[in-house]
RODO-2510 file (C-alpha; in nm, 4 decimals, decimal comma):
residues 331
     n   res          X          Y          Z
     1     m     5,0150     3,3896    22,0522
     2     k     4,6798     3,6057    22,0008
     3     k     4,6624     3,8072    21,6913
     4     f     4,4030     4,0058    21,4905
     5     v     4,3235     3,7526    21,2152
     6     n     4,0157     3,6351    21,0399
     7     d     4,1697     3,3780    20,7805
     8     p     4,5539     3,3427    20,7768
     9     n     4,5249     3,2837    20,4042
    10     n     4,3673     3,6432    20,3749
    11     f     4,6166     3,8247    20,6233
    12     v     4,7966     4,0115    20,3371
    13     p     4,4985     4,0891    20,1140
    14     e     4,3106     4,2317    20,4137
    15     m     4,6085     4,4344    20,5115
    16     l     4,6542     4,5676    20,1684
    17     q     4,2733     4,6561    20,1463
    18     g     4,2816     4,8459    20,4780
    19     i     4,5869     5,0600    20,3556
    20     a     4,4046     5,1533    20,0364
    21     l     4,0858     5,2313    20,2354
    22     a     4,2837     5,4550    20,4461
    23     n     4,4350     5,6296    20,1851
    24     p     4,1632     5,6745    19,9235
    25     d     4,2867     6,0007    19,7611
    26     t     4,6396     5,8776    19,7173
    27     l     4,6521     5,5064    19,6853
    28     k     4,5031     5,2230    19,4584
    29     y     4,4695     4,8540    19,5381
    30     v     4,5000     4,5969    19,2527
    31     p     4,3896     4,2792    19,4475
    32     d     4,5012     4,0587    19,1453
    33     y     4,8781     4,1272    19,2038
    34     n     4,8872     4,2314    19,5776
    35     l     4,9641     4,5710    19,4138
    36     i     4,9630     4,8936    19,6143
    37     m     5,0177     5,1921    19,3790
    38     r     4,9984     5,5645    19,3754
    39     a     4,6670     5,6791    19,2485
    40     d     4,8276     5,9074    19,0113
    41     a     5,0853     5,6593    18,8662
    42     p     5,2308     5,6257    18,6073
    43     n     5,3460     5,9596    18,5548
    44     d     5,5402     6,0136    18,2170
    45     d     5,7463     6,2987    18,3554
    46     k     5,8870     6,0663    18,6280
    47     v     6,0719     5,7275    18,6551
    48     s     5,8389     5,4731    18,8456
    49     i     6,0063     5,3391    19,1503
    50     v     5,8889     4,9694    19,2274
    51     q     5,9689     4,7254    19,5039
    52     g     5,8220     4,3918    19,6058
    53     s     5,9594     4,1373    19,8414
    54     g     5,7525     3,9413    20,1245
    55     s     5,4988     4,0761    20,3524
    56     g     5,5525     4,0894    20,7115
    57     h     5,7927     4,3672    20,7116
    58     e     5,5546     4,6555    20,7219
    59     p     5,5861     4,9470    20,6925
    60     a     5,8066     4,8265    20,4371
    61     h     5,7136     4,8067    20,1476
    62     v     5,3426     4,8647    20,0880
    63     m     5,3085     5,1392    20,3610
    64     i     5,5845     5,3623    20,1953
    65     v     5,4202     5,3985    19,8585
    66     g     5,3440     5,7668    19,8015
    67     k     5,4959     6,0917    19,6607
    68     g     5,8700     6,1000    19,7059
    69     m     5,8996     5,7297    19,7979
    70     l     5,7850     5,4083    19,6045
    71     d     5,5271     5,4308    19,3316
    72     a     5,4266     5,0862    19,3641
    73     a     5,4648     4,7684    19,5850
    74     c     5,3655     4,4133    19,4879
    75     p     5,4526     4,1795    19,7905
    76     g     5,4286     3,8129    19,8142
    77     n     5,2804     3,6373    20,1181
    78     v     5,4321     3,6781    20,4632
    79     f     5,7981     3,6173    20,4216
    80     a     5,7602     3,4927    20,0610
    81     a     5,8705     3,6494    19,7286
    82     p     5,6253     3,7891    19,5062
    83     p     5,5252     3,5509    19,2110
    84     m     5,6908     3,6482    18,9051
    85     d     5,3588     3,7758    18,7401
    86     y     5,3044     3,9976    18,9948
    87     v     5,6410     4,1726    18,9049
    88     l     5,5674     4,1599    18,5520
    89     e     5,2200     4,2971    18,5591
    90     t     5,3130     4,5702    18,8121
    91     s     5,5996     4,6711    18,5686
    92     k     5,3505     4,7049    18,2903
    93     l     5,0948     4,9077    18,4910
    94     l     5,3646     5,1398    18,6097
    95     n     5,5485     5,1970    18,2956
    96     s     5,6291     5,5461    18,1921
    97     q     5,8031     5,7190    17,9254
    98     k     6,1138     5,7636    18,1633
    99     g     6,1029     5,3906    18,2622
   100     v     6,0689     5,1876    18,5794
   101     l     6,3396     5,1091    18,8468
   102     h     6,3229     4,8011    19,0392
   103     l     6,4594     4,8075    19,3956
   104     i     6,5325     4,4701    19,5231
   105     n     6,6461     4,3531    19,8618
   106     n     6,9135     4,0709    19,8266
   107     y     6,7144     3,7587    19,9024
   108     t     6,7263     3,4760    19,6361
   109     g     6,3694     3,4458    19,6008
   110     d     6,3053     3,8030    19,5266
   111     r     6,6244     3,8163    19,2994
   112     m     6,4633     3,5364    19,0721
   113     a     6,1142     3,6731    19,0726
   114     f     6,2408     4,0278    18,9791
   115     d     6,5024     3,9045    18,7254
   116     m     6,2299     3,6896    18,5434
   117     g     5,9479     3,9614    18,5653
   118     r     6,2163     4,2293    18,4183
   119     e     6,2937     3,9985    18,1318
   120     m     5,9454     3,9325    18,0326
   121     a     5,8482     4,2830    18,0587
   122     d     6,1610     4,4002    17,8834
   123     a     6,0205     4,1658    17,5774
   124     e     5,6895     4,3727    17,5875
   125     g     5,8836     4,7103    17,5556
   126     v     5,9157     4,8365    17,9359
   127     r     6,2478     4,9719    18,0073
   128     i     6,3688     4,8654    18,3573
   129     e     6,6809     4,9128    18,5314
   130     t     6,7569     4,7479    18,8870
   131     v     6,9240     4,8360    19,2209
   132     v     7,0019     4,5465    19,4566
   133     v     7,0102     4,6475    19,8421
   134     d     7,2533     4,4493    20,0478
   135     d     7,3380     4,6443    20,3773
   136     d     7,3372     4,3821    20,6513
   137     v     7,6885     4,3188    20,7901
   138     a     7,6030     4,0430    21,0103
   139     v     7,6717     3,7343    20,7648
   140     k     7,8235     3,7129    20,4254
   141     d     7,5702     3,4464    20,3134
   142     s     7,2502     3,3475    20,4917
   143     t     6,9477     3,1029    20,4710
   144     y     6,7943     3,2812    20,1890
   145     t     7,0795     3,4719    20,0218
   146     v     7,4014     3,4436    19,8344
   147     g     7,5784     3,7643    19,9585
   148     r     7,4674     3,9936    20,2290
   149     r     7,0835     4,0530    20,3163
   150     g     6,8953     4,3703    20,2216
   151     v     6,7442     4,4970    20,5566
   152     a     6,6374     4,8434    20,7184
   153     g     6,8917     5,0518    20,4993
   154     n     6,6525     4,9715    20,2168
   155     f     6,4732     5,2715    20,3351
   156     f     6,7740     5,5074    20,2550
   157     v     6,7873     5,3874    19,8972
   158     i     6,4169     5,4324    19,8536
   159     k     6,4200     5,7917    20,0198
   160     a     6,7152     5,9000    19,7835
   161     v     6,5721     5,7714    19,4437
   162     g     6,2285     5,8590    19,5083
   163     a     6,3259     6,2147    19,5733
   164     a     6,5423     6,2380    19,2822
   165     s     6,2632     6,0712    19,0704
   166     e     6,0289     6,3268    19,1922
   167     r     6,2539     6,6069    19,0723
   168     g     6,2727     6,4465    18,7247
   169     a     6,5959     6,2534    18,7351
   170     e     6,6595     5,9927    18,4406
   171     l     6,6629     5,6297    18,5010
   172     d     7,0234     5,5925    18,4487
   173     d     7,0928     5,8770    18,7119
   174     l     6,8673     5,6817    18,9550
   175     v     7,0735     5,3624    18,9295
   176     k     7,3751     5,5682    19,0232
   177     i     7,2182     5,7400    19,3142
   178     g     7,0693     5,4060    19,4451
   179     s     7,3826     5,2176    19,4210
   180     r     7,5871     5,4867    19,5722
   181     v     7,3467     5,4963    19,8773
   182     n     7,3662     5,1294    19,9216
   183     s     7,7511     5,1369    19,8919
   184     v     7,7681     5,3660    20,2034
   185     t     7,4829     5,2096    20,4188
   186     r     7,5479     4,9378    20,6787
   187     t     7,3086     4,7614    20,9036
   188     m     7,3092     4,4859    21,1821
   189     g     7,0088     4,3668    21,3800
   190     m     6,9586     4,1598    21,6969
   191     a     6,6530     3,9678    21,8391
   192     l     6,5077     3,9200    22,1892
   193     t     6,2307     3,6956    22,0925
   194     s     6,1115     3,5102    21,7691
   195     c     5,8327     3,6233    21,5584
   196     t     5,5077     3,4310    21,4734
   197     p     5,3802     3,3991    21,1090
   198     p     4,9770     3,4086    21,1118
   199     a     4,9449     3,0985    20,8986
   200     k     5,2088     2,9152    21,1257
   201     g     5,0721     3,0007    21,4460
   202     s     5,3668     2,9467    21,6353
   203     p     5,7148     3,1231    21,6766
   204     l     5,9682     3,0551    21,3764
   205     f     6,2310     2,9483    21,6289
   206     d     6,3007     2,9114    21,9972
   207     l     6,4899     3,1721    22,2039
   208     g     6,5150     3,1412    22,5762
   209     d     6,3832     3,4005    22,8112
   210     d     6,7698     3,4921    22,9014
   211     e     6,8779     3,4617    22,5359
   212     m     6,9318     3,7011    22,2456
   213     e     7,0321     3,6402    21,8940
   214     m     7,3047     3,8813    21,7430
   215     g     7,2977     3,9457    21,3819
   216     v     6,9463     3,7803    21,3162
   217     g     6,7834     3,8143    20,9774
   218     i     6,4579     3,9775    20,9451
   219     h     6,3094     3,6242    20,8574
   220     g     6,4331     3,4673    21,1697
   221     e     6,7443     3,3523    20,9703
   222     p     7,0322     3,2511    21,2212
   223     g     7,2824     3,5315    21,3175
   224     r     7,6386     3,5465    21,4319
   225     r     7,5683     3,3743    21,7591
   226     r     7,3366     3,3086    22,0339
   227     e     7,4212     3,4204    22,3956
   228     k     7,2935     3,5307    22,7197
   229     l     7,0943     3,8709    22,7448
   230     a     7,3121     4,1618    22,7886
   231     s     7,2444     4,5308    22,8728
   232     a     7,1134     4,7817    22,6305
   233     n     7,4340     4,9608    22,6200
   234     d     7,6351     4,6317    22,5513
   235     i     7,4062     4,5460    22,2807
   236     v     7,4470     4,8853    22,1105
   237     d     7,8125     4,8715    22,1464
   238     e     7,8486     4,5624    21,9640
   239     l     7,6032     4,6317    21,6708
   240     l     7,7956     4,9730    21,6475
   241     e     8,1175     4,8143    21,6337
   242     a     8,0145     4,5861    21,3625
   243     v     7,8819     4,8452    21,1467
   244     v     8,1410     5,1217    21,1953
   245     t     8,4241     4,8786    21,1358
   246     d     8,2686     4,7316    20,8124
   247     l     8,2869     5,0413    20,5752
   248     p     8,4506     5,1845    20,7872
   249     y     8,3013     5,4932    20,8963
   250     q     8,5607     5,7214    21,0146
   251     q     8,6483     6,0289    21,2307
   252     g     8,5120     6,3338    21,0646
   253     d     8,2341     6,1532    20,8992
   254     d     7,8795     6,2795    20,8796
   255     v     7,6134     6,0069    20,9055
   256     a     7,2415     5,9052    20,9162
   257     l     7,1837     5,7023    21,2403
   258     m     6,8729     5,4647    21,2244
   259     i     6,7405     5,2517    21,5278
   260     n     6,4931     5,0326    21,3593
   261     g     6,2405     4,8261    21,5677
   262     l     6,1727     4,4750    21,4465
   263     g     5,7930     4,4969    21,5300
   264     g     5,7658     4,3989    21,9115
   265     t     5,9891     4,6412    22,0960
   266     p     5,8435     4,9546    22,2582
   267     i     5,9535     5,2971    22,1221
   268     s     6,0748     5,3839    22,4761
   269     e     6,3273     5,0983    22,4457
   270     l     6,4390     5,1969    22,0931
   271     y     6,5115     5,5582    22,2211
   272     i     6,7436     5,4055    22,4846
   273     l     6,9371     5,2327    22,2059
   274     y     6,9400     5,5563    22,0012
   275     g     7,0786     5,7537    22,2906
   276     r     7,3751     5,5218    22,3484
   277     a     7,4348     5,4883    21,9792
   278     h     7,4735     5,8702    21,9200
   279     q     7,6771     5,9247    22,2389
   280     q     7,9136     5,6445    22,1158
   281     l     7,9509     5,7924    21,7587
   282     e     8,0119     6,1353    21,8846
   283     s     8,2805     5,9901    22,1102
   284     r     8,4487     5,8494    21,7910
   285     g     8,4312     6,1795    21,6038
   286     i     8,1494     6,0690    21,3888
   287     h     7,9041     6,3385    21,3479
   288     v     7,4904     6,2456    21,3451
   289     r     7,3459     6,4754    21,1112
   290     r     7,0294     6,2995    21,0560
   291     n     6,8434     6,0394    21,2937
   292     y     6,5604     5,8024    21,2422
   293     v     6,4043     5,5921    21,5402
   294     g     6,1112     5,3913    21,4946
   295     e     5,9813     5,0921    21,2928
   296     y     6,0923     5,1114    20,9343
   297     c     6,1630     4,7278    20,8404
   298     t     6,0123     4,4781    21,0741
   299     s     5,9713     4,1152    21,1343
   300     l     5,6063     4,0902    21,2175
   301     d     5,6071     4,0921    21,5991
   302     m     5,9678     4,0063    21,6660
   303     a     6,1087     4,2032    21,9798
   304     g     6,4634     4,3325    21,8858
   305     a     6,6244     4,6168    21,6854
   306     s     6,8676     4,7003    21,4081
   307     l     7,1240     4,9718    21,3548
   308     t     7,1964     5,1412    21,0345
   309     l     7,4631     5,3955    20,9393
   310     v     7,4524     5,5978    20,6144
   311     k     7,7513     5,8137    20,5386
   312     l     7,6264     6,1363    20,4324
   313     d     7,7464     6,4188    20,1713
   314     d     7,5617     6,7277    20,0949
   315     e     7,3765     6,5653    19,8006
   316     l     7,2421     6,2705    20,0078
   317     v     7,1366     6,5255    20,3083
   318     d     6,9452     6,7113    20,0339
   319     l     6,7636     6,4044    19,9044
   320     f     6,6837     6,2643    20,2590
   321     s     6,5454     6,6062    20,3340
   322     a     6,2957     6,6244    20,0442
   323     p     5,9217     6,6067    20,1458
   324     a     5,7421     6,2647    20,1125
   325     e     5,3779     6,1726    20,1455
   326     i     5,3163     5,8004    20,2534
   327     a     5,0675     5,6013    20,4217
   328     i     5,2398     5,5583    20,7566
   329     r     5,4717     5,8531    20,8001
   330     t     5,6588     6,1573    20,6514
   331     f     6,0023     6,0423    20,6239
***
């Protein structure tokens, strides 16, 4: 597969440098720790919001650093957790008088890196709390996790705590908000093709031209099953049924609906999926109060999509509606 690559070993650093050069007034790049941080951080009037995880899921996480979202992101290489010292040094650099909040997607490598980094930063006087995101309903455990994976629903946790932090919320309150958003957020994805990491140069797994993988993870982890390709409507109906019944979301609920592309799906096809999901939710008496269509948490160039629902109340609508200024889009 053809890609824009110079040296696969420099894929992540060159991407991060490009992000910083494109946003010179708002972002700062610290090459030693793969760190993209707000140029005005840390701010002692607010809690610093930090996330890491592997690269390859852009715009998550390095392209959503900015006012009202993350204060910093320190990714590892493609699909690899950041080293523990990246987390430690990032936490120290972002330390403010109000503390630091780590948002961790539930993958074993990320949990280990952030747990160790937090313990070492704690010993140096940095106050850190943690929220773990695990919104994927597809499987109970997976190749890289104990428990559910954290996927595109992560964006809603970031948006809510980012907005609340910008308004001056305390660290303990942000933990409550982030945990509450995670508790009402559910996601499931599917793939039409594999993805190709630059350093590997070939697809992570084989998927026939007439096949799809339901419930696939964002690193190509196996989903619920592989089967013959179905219509767009049938795909949405299966994803929606899995998500709606998991919480469950019920008649009369207000929800946010996200159709997230995995990196290789045209926006036109994502809107076809959105239209069906919106209609099906309304037919169940579930009201779509906010909607999001586009690429939020990808898997490099994988063709596929995920569907996320968040059960809303007035506080979450207010936080999701707050302004945000990030490299790739205004949320």
